[in-house]
C-alpha positions in Angstrom: 0.9 -6.2 -57.1 3.6 -3.9 -58.5 5.9 -5.8 -60.9 9.2 -3.8 -61.0 12.6 -4.3 -59.4 14.7 -1.7 -57.6 17.0 -1.0 -60.5 14.3 0.7 -62.6 15.6 2.3 -65.8 14.2 3.7 -69.0 15.3 3.1 -72.5 14.5 6.7 -73.5 16.1 8.4 -70.5 18.8 6.5 -68.7 18.1 8.4 -65.4 15.0 8.2 -63.3 14.6 12.0 -63.4 14.4 12.3 -67.2 15.8 15.8 -67.3 16.1 16.1 -71.1 14.6 14.3 -74.0 15.4 15.3 -77.5 12.3 14.7 -79.6 14.2 15.1 -82.8 16.9 12.6 -81.9 15.7 9.7 -84.0 17.9 7.1 -82.3 16.2 7.5 -79.0 12.7 7.3 -80.2 12.8 4.3 -82.6 13.9 2.1 -79.7 10.5 2.1 -78.0 7.9 3.2 -80.5 7.6 -0.2 -82.3 7.2 -3.3 -80.2 6.1 -6.5 -82.0 4.4 -8.4 -79.3 1.0 -9.9 -78.5 0.1 -6.7 -76.7 -0.2 -3.5 -78.8 0.2 -0.1 -77.0 -0.6 3.1 -78.9 1.6 6.2 -78.5 -0.2 9.3 -77.1 0.0 12.7 -78.6 1.3 11.8 -82.1 3.5 14.5 -83.8 2.0 17.0 -86.1 4.2 17.7 -89.2 7.1 16.1 -87.4 6.8 18.3 -84.3 5.1 17.9 -80.9 1.5 18.9 -80.7 1.0 22.5 -79.5 -1.2 23.3 -76.5 -2.0 26.5 -74.6 -0.6 27.1 -71.2 -3.3 26.7 -68.6 -5.4 24.4 -70.7 -5.7 20.6 -70.2 -4.8 18.3 -73.1 -5.5 14.6 -73.0 -5.0 11.6 -75.3 -5.7 7.9 -75.0 -3.2 5.1 -74.5 -4.9 2.0 -75.9 -3.6 -1.4 -74.7 -4.9 -4.2 -76.8 -4.3 -7.9 -76.1 -4.1 -9.5 -79.6 -3.3 -13.0 -78.4 -5.6 -15.9 -77.6 -4.6 -16.0 -73.9 -5.4 -13.6 -71.1 -2.5 -11.5 -70.0 -1.7 -9.8 -66.6 -1.3 -6.0 -66.8 0.8 -5.4 -63.7 0.9 -1.7 -64.0 0.8 1.4 -66.2 2.7 4.2 -64.6 4.3 7.5 -65.2 8.0 6.7 -64.9 8.9 10.4 -65.0 7.8 13.8 -66.3 9.6 17.0 -67.2 8.6 19.4 -65.7 7.9 17.2 -62.7 4.3 16.1 -62.0 3.1 17.8 -65.2 1.3 14.7 -66.5 -1.4 12.4 -64.9 -3.1 9.2 -65.8 -6.8 8.4 -65.4 -9.3 5.8 -66.2 -11.9 8.3 -67.4 -11.5 11.0 -70.0 -10.4 14.2 -68.2 -13.0 17.1 -68.2 -12.4 19.6 -71.0 -11.5 23.2 -70.3 -15.0 24.4 -70.6 -16.5 21.7 -68.4 -18.3 22.8 -65.2 -16.5 22.9 -61.9 -18.3 19.8 -60.5 -16.9 17.7 -63.3 -13.4 19.1 -62.8 -13.6 18.4 -59.0 -14.8 14.8 -59.6 -11.8 14.0 -61.8 -9.2 11.7 -60.3 -5.7 11.9 -61.6 -3.3 9.0 -60.9 0.4 8.3 -61.3 -0.2 4.7 -61.9 -2.9 2.1 -62.7 -2.2 -1.4 -61.2 -3.2 -5.1 -61.5 -5.7 -5.8 -64.4 -6.2 -8.8 -66.5 -6.7 -8.3 -70.2 -8.9 -11.0 -71.9 -8.1 -12.1 -75.5 -9.0 -9.3 -77.9 -9.8 -6.9 -75.1 -8.6 -3.2 -75.3 -8.1 -1.1 -72.2 -8.1 2.7 -72.6 -6.1 4.8 -70.2 -6.0 8.6 -70.5 -2.8 10.6 -70.2 -3.3 14.3 -69.6 -1.3 17.4 -69.0 -2.1 21.0 -68.0 1.1 23.1 -68.5 1.7 26.0 -66.1 4.6 27.4 -68.2 5.7 27.5 -71.8 8.1 25.0 -73.3 8.4 21.3 -74.0 6.5 18.9 -71.6 7.7 15.3 -71.7 6.5 12.2 -70.0 7.7 8.6 -70.1 5.0 6.0 -69.4 5.9 2.4 -68.5 3.5 -0.5 -69.2 4.4 -3.7 -67.3 2.5 -6.5 -68.9 3.1 -10.2 -68.8 6.9 -10.7 -68.9 7.7 -7.5 -70.7 7.9 -3.8 -70.2 6.7 -1.4 -72.9 7.6 2.2 -72.9 5.9 5.2 -74.5 7.0 8.8 -74.5 4.7 11.8 -74.8 5.7 15.3 -76.0 3.6 18.4 -75.8 4.8 21.9 -76.6 3.1 24.5 -74.4 2.6 27.8 -76.1 1.3 31.2 -74.9 -0.4 33.8 -77.0 2.9 35.3 -78.1 4.5 32.1 -79.3 1.3 30.7 -80.7 1.0 33.8 -83.0 4.5 32.9 -84.4 3.8 29.3 -85.2 4.4 28.3 -88.7 1.6 27.3 -91.1 4.1 26.5 -93.9 6.0 23.3 -93.3 9.6 23.6 -94.3 10.7 22.1 -97.6 14.0 22.5 -99.2 13.9 24.1 -102.6 14.7 21.2 -105.0 17.4 21.8 -107.5 17.1 18.6 -109.6 16.6 20.0 -113.1 18.8 23.0 -112.6 21.2 24.5 -115.0 18.4 24.6 -117.6 19.7 27.9 -118.8 23.5 28.1 -118.9 23.0 30.7 -121.6 25.3 33.3 -122.8 22.7 35.1 -124.9 20.1 37.1 -123.1 18.3 40.4 -123.6 20.4 43.0 -121.7 18.8 44.7 -118.7 18.9 48.3 -117.6 22.2 48.9 -115.7 22.3 51.3 -112.7 24.3 54.5 -113.3 28.0 53.5 -113.6 30.4 55.0 -111.2 32.8 55.9 -113.9 31.6 56.5 -117.4 35.1 57.8 -118.3 36.8 54.7 -116.9 39.5 54.6 -114.2 43.0 55.6 -114.9 44.3 52.2 -113.7 42.1 49.3 -114.8 41.6 46.3 -112.7 42.6 43.1 -114.5 40.0 40.3 -115.0 42.0 37.6 -113.1 40.1 34.7 -114.7 40.3 31.5 -112.8 43.1 29.3 -114.2 41.6 26.1 -115.8 44.1 23.7 -114.2 43.4 25.1 -110.6 39.7 24.9 -111.2 39.9 21.3 -112.3 42.1 20.4 -109.4 39.8 21.9 -106.8 36.6 20.6 -108.5 38.2 17.1 -108.3 38.6 17.7 -104.5 42.4 17.7 -104.8 44.5 19.9 -102.7 46.9 22.2 -104.6 50.5 21.6 -103.5 51.1 25.2 -102.6 48.8 24.9 -99.6 51.1 22.4 -98.0 54.1 24.7 -98.2 55.0 27.2 -95.6 54.0 30.7 -96.5 56.9 32.8 -97.7 57.8 35.8 -99.9 58.2 33.4 -102.9 54.8 31.7 -102.7 52.8 34.5 -101.1 50.7 35.4 -104.2 50.3 31.9 -105.3 49.2 30.7 -101.8 46.6 33.3 -101.3 45.3 33.4 -104.9 44.7 29.6 -104.6 42.7 30.1 -101.4 40.7 32.9 -103.2 40.0 30.5 -106.1 38.6 28.0 -103.6 36.4 30.6 -102.1 35.3 31.8 -105.6 34.4 28.3 -106.8 32.4 27.9 -103.6 30.6 31.2 -104.3 29.7 30.0 -107.8 28.3 26.8 -106.4 26.4 28.7 -103.7 24.9 31.0 -106.3 23.7 28.0 -108.4 21.9 26.6 -105.3 19.8 29.8 -105.1 18.4 29.5 -108.6 14.6 29.6 -108.3 11.8 28.1 -110.3 8.2 29.2 -110.6 8.5 32.4 -108.6 6.6 35.6 -108.9 7.8 39.2 -109.2 5.8 42.3 -108.1 5.7 45.6 -110.0 7.1 48.4 -107.9 6.3 51.8 -109.3 6.9 52.3 -113.0 10.6 51.3 -113.0 11.1 48.2 -111.0 10.1 44.6 -110.5 10.8 43.1 -107.1 11.8 39.5 -106.3 11.8 38.0 -102.8 14.9 36.0 -102.1 14.8 33.8 -98.9 17.9 34.0 -96.8 19.1 37.3 -98.5 19.2 39.2 -95.2 21.6 36.5 -93.9 23.8 37.5 -96.8 23.2 34.1 -98.4 23.2 34.7 -101.3 25.2 37.9 -101.2 23.7 40.2 -103.8 24.4 43.9 -104.2 23.4 46.9 -106.2 24.8 46.4 -109.7 24.7 42.6 -109.8 22.3 41.0 -112.2 20.0 38.0 -112.4 18.8 36.1 -115.5 15.0 35.4 -115.7 12.5 33.9 -118.2 9.0 32.7 -118.2 8.8 29.4 -116.3 9.2 26.4 -118.5 9.6 28.3 -121.7 12.6 28.1 -124.1 12.4 31.8 -125.0 15.5 33.9 -124.8 16.0 34.9 -121.2 16.3 38.5 -119.9 19.0 40.1 -117.8 17.7 42.1 -114.8 20.1 44.4 -112.9 19.7 44.9 -109.2 19.1 48.6 -108.4 18.2 48.2 -104.7 18.5 45.6 -102.0 16.1 45.5 -99.1 15.8 43.0 -96.2 14.6 40.0 -98.3 13.9 41.7 -101.6 15.8 42.9 -104.6 14.5 45.6 -107.0 15.3 44.8 -110.7 15.2 46.6 -114.0 15.0 44.5 -117.2 14.6 45.5 -120.9 11.4 47.6 -121.5 9.8 44.7 -123.3 10.0 42.5 -120.2 8.4 45.1 -117.9 5.7 45.7 -120.6 4.8 42.0 -120.7 4.9 41.5 -116.9 1.9 40.6 -114.8 2.2 40.0 -111.1 0.6 36.6 -111.6 3.4 35.5 -114.1 5.8 32.8 -113.0 9.5 32.9 -113.8 12.6 30.8 -113.5 15.5 32.8 -112.2 19.3 32.2 -112.2 21.7 34.3 -110.0 25.2 35.5 -110.8 27.6 37.1 -108.4 29.8 40.1 -108.7 33.5 39.3 -109.1 34.7 42.8 -108.4 35.8 42.3 -104.8 37.5 38.9 -105.7 39.4 40.6 -108.5 40.5 43.3 -106.0 41.8 40.7 -103.7 43.7 38.8 -106.5 45.4 42.0 -107.3 46.2 42.8 -103.7 48.0 39.5 -103.1 50.0 39.9 -106.3 51.0 43.5 -105.5 51.8 42.6 -101.9 54.9 40.7 -103.0 56.3 44.0 -104.2 56.0 45.8 -100.9 58.6 43.5 -99.4 59.1 41.6 -96.1 58.6 44.5 -93.7 54.9 44.2 -94.1 54.5 40.5 -94.9 57.2 38.9 -92.7 58.5 41.4 -90.1 60.8 38.8 -88.6 63.0 39.1 -91.7 63.4 42.9 -91.3 65.9 44.3 -88.9 64.8 45.0 -85.3 63.4 48.4 -84.7 63.3 50.7 -81.6 60.6 53.3 -81.6 61.2 56.6 -79.8 57.9 57.4 -78.0 56.8 61.0 -78.8 55.4 62.9 -75.8 52.1 64.7 -76.5 49.3 66.5 -74.7 46.1 64.4 -75.0 43.2 66.0 -76.7 40.9 63.5 -74.9 41.5 63.9 -71.2 40.0 60.4 -70.5 42.7 58.3 -72.2 44.5 55.9 -69.9 48.2 55.0 -69.8 48.1 52.1 -72.2 46.1 54.1 -74.7 48.5 57.1 -74.3 51.5 54.7 -74.8 50.0 53.4 -78.0 49.5 56.9 -79.4 53.0 58.0 -78.4 54.5 55.0 -80.2 52.4 55.6 -83.3 53.6 59.2 -83.4 57.1 58.0 -83.1 56.9 55.2 -85.7 59.0 55.6 -88.9 58.4 53.3 -91.9 56.6 50.2 -92.6 56.7 47.4 -90.0 53.1 47.4 -88.7 52.3 48.7 -85.2 49.5 46.7 -83.5 46.9 47.9 -81.0 45.5 44.7 -79.5 42.2 45.7 -78.0 39.9 43.2 -76.2 36.2 44.2 -75.9 35.4 47.5 -74.3 39.0 48.7 -73.9 38.7 51.7 -76.2 40.5 50.7 -79.5 38.6 53.2 -81.6 39.1 56.0 -79.0 42.9 55.3 -79.2 42.9 55.4 -83.0 40.9 58.6 -83.0 43.4 60.3 -80.5 46.3 59.2 -82.7 44.7 60.5 -85.9 43.8 63.8 -84.3 47.3 64.2 -82.9 48.7 63.7 -86.4 46.2 66.1 -87.9 47.0 68.8 -85.3 50.8 68.6 -85.2 52.0 67.2 -88.6 51.2 69.3 -91.6 52.5 66.6 -93.9 50.3 63.9 -92.5 47.8 62.3 -94.9 45.8 59.6 -93.1 43.8 56.7 -94.6 41.5 54.8 -92.2 40.0 51.5 -93.4 37.4 49.5 -91.5 35.8 46.1 -92.2 32.3 47.4 -92.8 30.4 50.5 -93.6 28.9 50.8 -90.1 32.4 50.5 -88.6 33.8 53.1 -90.9 30.9 55.4 -90.1 31.6 54.9 -86.4 35.2 56.1 -86.8 33.9 59.2 -88.7 31.3 59.9 -86.0 34.0 59.7 -83.3 36.4 62.0 -85.2 33.7 64.6 -85.7 32.5 64.5 -82.1 35.9 65.0 -80.6 36.8 68.3 -78.9 39.4 69.1 -81.5 37.7 70.6 -84.7 38.5 69.1 -88.1 37.8 71.4 -91.1 35.0 69.8 -93.2 37.1 70.2 -96.3 39.9 68.1 -94.8 37.9 64.9 -94.2 36.4 62.5 -96.8 34.2 59.4 -96.4 34.6 57.3 -99.5 31.6 55.0 -100.2 31.1 52.2 -102.8 28.6 53.0 -105.5 26.7 49.9 -104.4 25.9 51.5 -101.0 22.4 52.8 -100.8 22.2 56.6 -100.4 19.6 56.3 -97.7 21.9 54.1 -95.7 24.1 57.0 -94.8 23.4 59.2 -91.8 22.2 62.6 -93.1 24.8 64.3 -90.8 27.6 62.5 -92.7 26.4 63.0 -96.3 28.3 66.3 -96.6 31.6 64.3 -96.2 30.7 62.1 -99.1 30.9 62.5 -102.9 27.9 61.5 -105.1 26.0 62.4 -108.3 22.2 61.6 -108.6 22.3 59.9 -105.2 25.0 57.4 -106.4 28.3 57.5 -104.5 31.5 58.1 -106.4 35.1 58.6 -106.0 36.0 62.3 -106.6 38.7 63.2 -109.2 42.4 63.0 -108.3 43.0 66.7 -107.6 40.2 66.7 -105.0 41.4 63.5 -103.4 44.9 64.9 -103.0 43.6 67.7 -100.8 42.0 65.6 -98.1 44.0 65.1 -94.9 41.8 62.2 -93.6 40.1 59.6 -95.8 37.8 57.0 -94.4 36.8 53.9 -96.3 36.1 50.1 -96.1 39.0 47.8 -97.0 37.5 47.0 -100.4 36.5 50.5 -101.4 40.0 51.7 -100.8 41.0 50.1 -104.1 39.2 52.9 -106.0 41.8 55.4 -104.6 44.5 53.4 -106.5 42.3 53.1 -109.6 41.8 56.9 -109.5 45.6 57.4 -109.5 46.7 57.8 -105.9 50.2 56.4 -105.7 52.0 54.4 -102.9 53.4 56.8 -100.3 50.8 59.5 -100.7 49.3 58.5 -97.4 51.9 58.9 -94.5 49.7 56.7 -92.2 47.3 53.8 -93.0 45.1 52.7 -90.1 43.3 49.3 -90.3 40.5 49.2 -87.8 38.8 45.9 -86.8 41.8 44.2 -88.5 40.8 40.9 -86.9 37.6 40.8 -89.0 39.2 40.9 -92.4 41.0 38.2 -94.3 44.7 38.8 -95.3 43.9 39.5 -98.9 41.3 42.0 -97.8 43.8 43.7 -95.5 46.3 43.8 -98.4 43.8 45.8 -100.6 44.8 49.1 -99.1 48.3 48.1 -98.1 49.6 46.6 -101.3 48.2 49.5 -103.4 49.0 52.5 -101.2 51.8 51.7 -98.8 55.1 53.5 -99.6 58.5 52.9 -98.1 57.9 55.4 -95.2 54.2 54.8 -94.7 53.3 54.1 -91.0 50.9 51.1 -90.8 48.7 50.6 -87.7 46.5 47.6 -87.1 43.8 47.7 -84.4 41.7 44.8 -83.5 41.2 41.6 -81.5 42.0 38.1 -82.8 39.7 36.7 -80.2 36.6 38.5 -81.6 34.9 37.8 -84.9 37.2 36.7 -87.7 36.9 37.0 -91.5 33.7 35.8 -93.1 34.8 32.8 -95.3 32.2 30.6 -96.9 34.4 27.8 -98.2 35.2 25.5 -95.3 38.4 24.2 -96.8 39.8 27.7 -97.7 38.9 28.8 -94.2 40.9 26.0 -92.6 43.8 26.4 -95.1 44.4 30.0 -94.1 41.8 32.4 -95.5 40.0 32.4 -92.2 43.1 33.7 -90.4 43.4 37.5 -90.4 46.6 39.3 -91.1 46.4 40.6 -87.5 46.2 37.1 -86.1 49.1 35.9 -88.3 51.3 38.8 -87.0 50.4 38.2 -83.3 50.7 34.4 -83.6 53.7 33.9 -85.7 56.2 36.7 -85.0 58.0 36.8 -81.7 58.2 40.6 -81.3 54.4 40.7 -81.5 53.7 37.5 -79.7 55.8 38.6 -76.7 54.1 42.0 -76.5 57.3 44.0 -77.4 56.2 47.7 -77.0 58.1 48.6 -80.1 55.6 46.6 -82.1 52.4 46.1 -80.0 50.4 47.7 -77.2 47.7 45.6 -75.4 44.8 47.5 -74.0 43.7 46.0 -70.7 41.2 48.3 -69.0 37.6 47.5 -69.8 35.2 50.3 -69.3 32.1 48.6 -70.6 31.2 45.6 -68.5 30.2 44.9 -64.9 33.1 42.9 -63.3 30.9 39.7 -63.2 30.1 39.9 -66.9 33.8 40.4 -67.7 35.2 37.7 -65.5 34.6 34.7 -67.7 35.7 36.1 -71.1 38.8 37.5 -69.3 39.7 34.1 -68.0 38.9 32.2 -71.2 40.4 34.5 -73.8 42.7 37.1 -72.3 44.7 35.2 -69.7 42.8 36.9 -66.9 44.5 40.2 -67.6 41.5 42.4 -68.2 41.0 45.1 -65.6 37.3 45.9 -64.9 37.0 49.7 -64.6 33.2 49.8 -64.2 31.7 49.8 -60.8 30.2 46.5 -59.4 26.9 48.0 -58.3 23.9 46.3 -59.9 21.3 49.0 -60.4 18.1 48.4 -58.5 16.0 48.9 -61.6 16.9 45.2 -62.4 15.2 44.0 -59.2 12.0 43.4 -61.3 13.8 40.6 -63.1 14.2 38.7 -59.8 18.0 38.1 -60.1 18.6 35.1 -57.8 21.9 36.7 -56.8 21.6 40.5 -56.4 25.3 41.1 -56.9 25.7 38.9 -60.0 24.0 40.4 -63.1 24.4 37.3 -65.4 21.3 35.2 -65.5 20.7 31.9 -67.4 17.1 31.3 -68.1 16.8 27.6 -69.1 13.9 26.6 -71.4 13.2 23.7 -73.7 11.4 24.9 -76.8 11.5 23.5 -80.3 13.6 24.7 -83.2 11.8 24.9 -86.5 12.0 26.2 -90.1 9.2 27.2 -92.4 8.4 27.6 -96.1 11.6 27.3 -98.1 13.6 29.5 -95.7 16.6 27.6 -94.4 16.9 29.7 -91.3 15.9 28.5 -87.8 13.7 29.9 -85.1 12.4 28.9 -81.7 9.1 30.5 -80.9 9.1 29.4 -77.2 12.3 31.3 -76.7 10.8 34.4 -78.6 8.0 34.5 -76.0 10.4 34.2 -73.1 12.6 37.0 -74.5 9.6 39.2 -75.0 8.4 38.5 -71.5 11.8 39.5 -70.1 11.8 42.7 -72.1 8.3 43.6 -71.0 9.2 43.0 -67.4 12.3 45.2 -67.6 10.6 48.1 -69.3 7.3 47.9 -67.4 8.1 50.8 -65.0 9.9 52.9 -67.5 13.2 52.8 -65.7 14.8 50.8 -68.5 14.2 52.2 -72.0 14.0 50.2 -75.2 17.2 51.8 -76.4 19.1 50.3 -73.4 18.3 46.7 -74.5 19.8 44.6 -77.3 18.8 41.1 -78.3 21.4 38.9 -80.0 20.5 35.7 -81.7 22.4 33.6 -84.3 19.6 33.0 -86.9 18.0 35.6 -89.2 14.6 34.0 -88.8 14.8 34.3 -85.0 15.6 38.0 -85.5 12.5 38.3 -87.7 10.2 36.5 -85.2 11.4 38.5 -82.2 11.0 41.8 -84.2 7.5 40.7 -85.2 6.5 39.9 -81.6 8.0 43.2 -80.4 5.9 45.1 -83.0 2.8 43.7 -81.3 3.8 45.5 -78.1 4.9 48.6 -80.0 8.6 48.3 -79.3 10.2 49.0 -82.7 13.3 50.8 -81.4 14.8 47.8 -79.7 17.8 46.5 -81.6 17.6 42.8 -82.5 20.4 41.3 -84.6 23.1 38.8 -85.1 26.5 38.8 -83.4 28.0 40.3 -86.5 25.6 43.2 -86.3 26.5 43.8 -82.6 30.3 43.7 -83.1 31.8 46.9 -81.7 28.5 47.9 -80.0 27.2 47.8 -76.5 23.9 48.0 -74.5 23.1 48.3 -70.8 21.2 45.0 -71.1 21.9 42.2 -73.6 19.5 39.2 -73.9 20.9 36.3 -75.9 18.5 33.8 -77.5 20.5 30.6 -78.5 17.6 29.0 -80.4 18.9 25.5 -80.5 16.9 22.9 -78.7 17.9 19.7 -80.3 21.3 17.9 -80.4 20.7 16.7 -84.0 21.2 20.2 -85.5 24.5 21.0 -83.7 26.5 19.2 -86.4 24.6 21.1 -89.1 25.6 24.4 -87.4 29.2 23.2 -87.0 29.4 22.4 -90.7 27.9 25.7 -91.9 29.6 27.7 -89.1 26.3 28.9 -87.8 24.8 29.5 -84.4 27.0 30.2 -81.4 28.2 26.7 -80.7 31.5 25.7 -82.2 32.6 29.3 -82.7 34.4 30.7 -79.6 34.8 34.1 -81.2 31.1 34.5 -81.8 30.6 33.4 -78.2 33.1 36.0 -76.9 31.5 38.9 -78.8 28.0 37.9 -77.8 28.7 37.8 -74.0 30.8 41.0 -74.0 28.2 43.5 -75.4 26.4 44.0 -72.0 27.3 46.8 -69.7 25.1 46.1 -66.7 23.0 42.9 -67.2 23.4 39.8 -69.4 20.6 37.3 -69.7 20.9 34.1 -71.7 17.8 32.2 -72.8 18.4 28.7 -74.1 18.3 25.0 -73.6 21.0 24.2 -71.1 21.2 20.5 -72.2 22.2 21.5 -75.7 24.6 24.3 -75.0 26.4 22.4 -72.4 27.8 20.3 -75.3 30.1 23.2 -76.1 33.0 23.8 -73.7 32.7 27.6 -73.6 28.9 27.7 -73.1 29.3 24.9 -70.5 31.7 27.1 -68.5 29.2 30.0 -68.7 26.4 27.6 -67.5 28.6 26.5 -64.5 29.6 30.1 -63.8 25.9 31.0 -63.5 25.1 27.8 -61.5 28.0 28.5 -59.1 26.7 31.9 -58.4 23.1 30.7 -58.0 22.0 32.6 -61.0 20.2 29.9 -63.0 16.5 29.2 -63.5 15.0 26.3 -65.3 11.2 25.6 -65.2 11.6 21.8 -64.7 13.7 22.1 -61.6 17.5 22.1 -61.1 19.8 21.2 -63.9 22.2 18.4 -63.0 25.6 19.4 -64.2 27.7 16.3 -64.5 31.4 16.6 -64.1 
């Protein structure tokens, strides 16, 4: 007789259709894995290294559930049954061991799979063995809850299997993750070391204007190290406390950097000889910019465990996860690749010192720049002009006309949501100035080298010719020579393949200078004075912190300089590592402060700001959600709403809706001592989608981009694509895709367990908890957006939840284990 009531429930999953079980959520599992009773029930498919056992799709896996009566009385076993499985019907019970994969057909036919075993009596000391088996049809996590009704109690067991295919299996980790232990750190806080071989200095003769050291004041250091909040951070930002406010935030960031660097110290590591000149050291996490090491920084190394005087090694080259070092000759001479070293990192203070100076000097440029509400109201006379680019629209033309009409310092803002042509507008304005204003000297700063190169490329490819002697691309000496597109190298200045700043008289002759925010400080160091540039453009201004934005402005802005900011406060913000400094104001860009705190910008007054509204990038269905969530529904899609038939191969459930959510439950893991996450099941799914899209040759590799938040997932996807000889396909983080677009974007969200969401929130990783990262990720696609992820995890974030519902409402959602139940 069956012994269960109508109101069946499960401890592990509180709904009969267990749609999602988080195998890493310890709270759920401990409830039912240890029952102290007279009957002992074993748990099938125990974990391997803390993770579910891996099985191949299409092959049967089986494990025994042993039920032992340890009492002196017989007990009634009412039933053993599969309460539920996910995917549905993927597990069966049997009294005999299921035939293995290489068994003959007759044995396989004779096998009887059951959903329940009923009514047995277990004698004292007797053990009953029941087999639980699963033959997965698709990749991903396969879960089953088994209920054992015995005597007066119910015992529950949960089985997890992770189904792999050949692609995901090849990526599985053989090195379990272990955090590098830093217990006996700081063993060499030494000030004496044998100096290394420094890369060629940018300036042997020294700059005309030297950058002060800006040592961290002892009292502020003590205050922050004691977790106390400096008083200035509770004050409202003003002209009086501006420098103090921001330099305090910078100190917090710098102390955090020091701490971070210490955590990367390594023990018992090897270095490899590279050619005659270098030793290379592998640094896990380096490609994720943690730690941030650049050409010209140095490390300290000595033989592991020895007390000998350590050696300083300068970084001459940085590659993906490796740094190339030069030490004193003696060190190279004594080196063997089998040697083990202890290594300590230092970080380069140059950029921090530039920012300290920028916030001190900013106080001298007055309220027009820092607090525009204090300056008198201005009315700009829009200058009529004949567009050089025939494709610019009315808002873009308005912005250019206003920039040409601006006089003096209160900044003009071009607010440009994704795909609305910010850079195109800037380029038109710069070319108009170059063509019609003989006196114009223009400085354009961008947040990164790639963004600065992008501006250069757009200027050079315009229909209006710029004389090569009029345009200069300033690069930091730490930039690798090979990193620069060979077509652009003639606009740069370098000696022995090391970038430099040209002498003053050469600088004065350029009409257009392009630089990153940070590198622009070398112009001041070389002797360029405030006011030399008639116009300063800050591109991607939402991506830089206020002290970064002040590097060019505080140093080079004169009384009559026209300042133009272009950016979008709803896309990626500044990169700030110290959580507290981020919250206290370092994470807010200067652009965001202007748009949020000053009425004339906030209200969209055309004398101060132009908002670009026409999106030329995205299919209307891709644009709809970000427009509603972040831009008050104002964005106007200007791309047609046809979905090209080449995407029919992907089987879009809704032919007119090119946003597809592919739900999958994989397993997020780490390996070795690399702290970055990956999910090999998602890798396989992504690769499968790419191969389907490119199979007939209608969609090329160059049309597809893959965005994923973790460096290790980037590596694993690249590795899998190499197997299929697809090296040209761009795979990267959201940061690497900012400002870019592709016909097809596939997003791999990686996360498959609730437990790690908090970890991500704390370290500001992943997509969850960062709406700007979400916004950038979903607005890169022109024609087709595919999201691969675990819907049960990402629904925990309100923006991802809206995307999920948006797909579900349009019938564009696939999940191998059947429909997802979205609960209101």
